[in-house]
N, C-alpha and C positions, 0 to 999 in steps of 0.2 A: 621450493615446492613447485609442482607442475600443474597447470590448469589449461585444458584444451591445447596441449602441445607447447605452451608458452611458459617459460620459467618466470615465476612471479615473486618479487620481493615486496615486503610491506613496510610502510612507514606510518607510525601511529601519529594521529593528530587529535589530541583530547580524548573524546569518547568514541571516535570512529577511526577508520583506517582507509588508506588509498594504496593502490598497487603501483609499484615501479617495476618496469620490465627489464629484462637483461639488456635489451637494446639501449635503454636509457643509461644503464651503468657503463656499457662499453663505449657509448658515444661521449661520455663525460667522466673518464676514470678519475680525474682529480677533483670532481665535485664542484668545479668553478661555475658551472651553468646549471644549477639545479632547477628541476621543474617547480614552478611556483606552487605553494601550498593552497589548497582549497580553503576558502573563507569558512569561518565557523558555522555560519547559517546554511552553508551548502554542503556540509559534510554528509557522507553517505556510507552505509555499511559495505564492507568488503565481502561479507558472507551473507547468504540469503536467509530468509526467515526460518526455513526448515532446518538448516545447519545450526542456527542460533537456538532453536528449540531443543535440538539434540544436546547442545552444550549445557543448557539449563537443566535438562533431565539428568545429565551426568552429575552436575553439582548437587542435585536433590537426592538422587538415588545412590550414587557411589560415594559421594563426598559428604553425605549426611547433612547436606545443606549448610556446611561450614568447612569448606576445603581451602587449602592454601593454593597459590598459583602453581607450585611444584606438583602438588597432588592432582590438580585438575589437568595439568599438562600431561602427566603420566596416564591418567584415565583416557584422555583424548588421543594418546599415541604420539605426542610430540617429544622429540629427543631433547629439545632445548627450549625452555620457557622464556629465555632471554631473546629468542629470535622473533622476527617480525610476524611469522605465520601465526604463532600462538597468540601474540598480542592482538593481532587483527581479528582473530576468532572471538576473543573476549570482548573487544571493543564493539564488534557487531552485535553481540548478544546484549550489551549494555545499551546500544543505540535503539534496539527494539524494546527496551525496558523489560528484559527477561531475567537479567542477573544484576546484582549490585555488589559493591565492595563494602564490607563491614569489618572493621578492625583487622584489615589485611587478610580477610577471608572472603570467599565468594559465596553469595546466597542467591537462591532463586526467588524472584519477586512473586507477589500475589498474582500478577498478570500471567506469569509463566505457569504457576500452579493451576490457574483457571483454564489455560490452554492444554496443559498436559494431563490434568486430572479433573476434568469438568464434572460438575454436579449435574448440569443439564447441557444439552447440545447448544442452547442459546449462550450459556456462559463461555463456552469455548469459542463460538463465533464472535462474540463481543471482544474477547481477549485478543484474538487474531486480528480483528479489524483495528483495534486500538494500537496493537504493536506496529502494524504497517503505517498507520497515520502518525505514530509517535515520532518518526523521523522527520525533521523539519523540511528536508528537500522533497520527501514523498508527499507530505501534506500540501506543500505549495503547488506541486504538479497536479495533485488531485483537485485542488480548488481551481486551478487555472483551466483544466479541461473538463470540469463538471458539466455534464449535459452535452458535450461535444466529443467528436471522434479524436482519438489520439493520433499524432503524426505517425507515419511509417518509421521503421527502425532508423533509417538514415536521418530523417527529419528530427526524431527525438534525440539522437546522438548529437546532432548539430545544436539543438536547444540546450542540452546539458553542457555542451562545451562553451557556447557563446554567451548564454545568459546565466548559467550557474557556475561557470568557471572550472568545470572538470577538465583535466588534461586530456588532450587528444591521444589517439592510439589505443593500445591494448587496455589501458586502464579505463578508458571510456567504454570499451566493449564489455568489460567486466561489470562496470557500474550499471549499464543498461540491462544486462542479463539478470543481475541480482535484483534490480527493481521489478522487472516483469515477473520473475519467478516468485518473488515475495508477494506481489499483488495477487498472483494466482493462489498461492497458499492461503492468503487472507480472505479469499472469496470475492475479490473485486471483479472477476470475470465470470462468476457463476450465473448472475442474472442474465447475461448475454450469451448463455449457452457455451461458455468456455472460450469464446472468441476474444482475442486480446486487442480489441478495437476501442473499448470504452472502459474507463475506471468508474464502476458503479458500486455504490455502497451495498454490501450484501444484505439481503432480507434476513432478519432475525425473528423467527417465529411469526412471519407475516407483518412485522412492524419495524419501525425505526427505534433506535435507542432513545431514551428520554433526553439524553444530552444533545441529540441532533435536532436542529430546527425542523419543525414539521411544515409541510405545505399548508397554505391557508385552506380552511374548510370551504366546501362548496356552498354558495349562497342558496338559501331556500328557494323553492320554485316560485317564479314570478316576482322575485325580489329585484327591484331596480338596481342595476350596476352601472357605474360610471364607464362610459366609453372613452378609451384613451385617445380618440381621434381629436383632430385640431378643433373641430366645432364643439367639442365637449357635449355631444348629444347624450341623451339618456336612453339606454336600451334595457330590455329585460332578458335575463339569462334564464332559459327554461330547462337547464340541466338539473336533474334530480338523481342523486346517487343512491342506489338501493343499499339498504343496510346489510344484506347478506352477501354483498359483493366482496371479493378479496380486498383486503386493505391496500395492497399495492396498486390495484386497479382504481380503487377509490381515490388514492392520492394523485394519480395521473389525471383522472377525470376532473378532479377539483381544480386542476391547473389550466383547464381549457379556458381560453379567453372568450369574452362575449363577441359575437359577430359584429362587423364582417371581417375584421382583420385578424390574422393569426401569426404573431411573431414567433420565430423559431419553430415553425411547423415541422420541418424535417427532423429536428432533434426530438420533438415530442413523438412523432410517428415511430422513430427508431426505438425510443424507450418503450412505447406501447407494444411494439412487436416483440421486443425482448422479454417484457413482462408476461405477455400471453404465453410465450414458450415456456416460461418458468412456472406459471400457475396451472396451465392446462396440459394434459397428455393427449397427444394425437392418437386417436383410436386406430387409424390406418397403420401407424408405426408399430402398434402392438398386435396387429392382426396376424 
């Protein structure tokens, strides 16, 4: 199969796949110097979240939610289900938790159904968020850069190669693109106006999911708060959050530290600006 002008072959590794380029094959026709496999904890989808949702939809609608590999391959337009392309497509959908194998048949999961046939917009948003974070490597990257700016493309590729063991070259390019496109589909760039600079958990009906740790509540007005300074001084935090304020803004305000020191101030200001853009509409833009 061809992707961005590069002929790509796929080798399956458990529940996910990685790409091997034509250059890899030509450089080692005898297979004596194979590219090292990615460790299990660093496996990554070879197809993005949108493509994986399409596969799950086909399983549900055309396959009656119980189709064989041969049937699914035909529905998706693959000539050979024994080839790596089909196997990589299935492995990616499994990595996102959208399909599963039951008695040698493929079934769409409850997560896939929530994303494809949502009862509420919130249920779809939650399913997409959970699908993206379901991949171990994506979850680790999200946790690592939570509250901080993502590296530029070159830096992120270097990170994926050096720290997560992904092979360099075209496979690394595919892995990076799949990750960023999947994050966008799951809404992790929506709070920041679509800019692919921060991975920020999407707002779901103005609230966090109950399974996500909430920021600490703001202390009541004039309640003494411990100053983290070396002297251990006691100060009073005079911040009072209005009850009718948007929950996203309340959450950020509740994380303001007592004066005079302000750790991670730049990150807080960036999150504040992004949340303002999400919550409020600029009247001048609509004029």
